[in-house]
N, C-alpha and C positions, 0 to 999 in steps of 0.2 A: 504494500500500500504506500501511497505517497500523499503528502499534504503540502500546502503552501501557507505561509504565514499571512494572516489577514492584513490588508493595508490599514494602517492607522495613521491619522494625521497628528503630528507632534509640533509643539512650539519649540523653537530653537534660538540660541543666541551664540554668535561667534565671538568668543572672548577676545577683547582688545581691538575689535574691528568695528568701525562705524560709530556714530554718535548716539543712536537710540539704544537705551538699556530698557528691556521689558520690565513691567511691573512685577511679574513673578520672580524675576531675578533679584530685584530690590527687596521684595518681601522675604526671600530666602536669606539675603544678607542680614536683614533685621532680626530674623528669628534664629540666626546662626546655623541654618541648614547648609549654607554655603559660606565659606570664610575665605578672605583674600589675604595674601601676604606677598611681600617682595621677595624675589628670588635673587640671591647674590651668588657670585662665583664659587663661594665656599659651601653653598647649600647642597644637600643631597638631591634636590630637585632640579639643579642646574643642568640644562641639556647641552650647553656649549654654544648655543646660538643667540639667545636673546637675554643677556644678563639683566637688562634694564626692564624687561617685561615682568608683570605680575603673574602669579599663578593662583589657582583656586583649588581648595580642597572641598569636596562635597561629601556630606555624611547623610545617609538615609537610614535612620534607625540604628540597627546594629551592624550594618554592612561596613566593609572595609573602605576607608576614605580613598578617593581617587584624585589624582593630580590633573589639573587642566592647564595645559601650556598655552602660550600666546597663539591665537588663531584656531585653537581647538573649538569644537562645538559642544555646548551644553544643551542637552535635550530634556525638555520638560514633559514627563509622561502624564497621561490622563489621570493617574492615581495620585499625582502630586510629587512623585519621586523624580530623581534626576539620573541621567546617564551622560557619559562623556564619550565623544567620538572624535578621534584625531582628524585633523584637517584633510589629510591625504586619503581618508576612507569615506568621508561624508558623501561626496558625490557618487561614489561607487554603491553605497548602501541606501541612500535616500534620494528622493526626487523632490525638488523645491516646488511648492505649490503657491 
């Protein structure tokens, strides 16, 4: 048997790109579901490319935190949780509507 994942529309925000920050992102910052911090060259999260960029750690209940790098996508699920998608995979996995 085979199956296909049902298409679901998600809201997204590309971190560090553009001027408009969605309300759900700001709400998540306010309630500490998403936290921002600066990445310095001595940080374990430094990827060697953008030391001046900020990164985000998202926490959904008891799940392991995820690091969001500059230009990565934060996906806002229908149930209010968040997912992270690297920039190089976003257009492969998702269609912009």
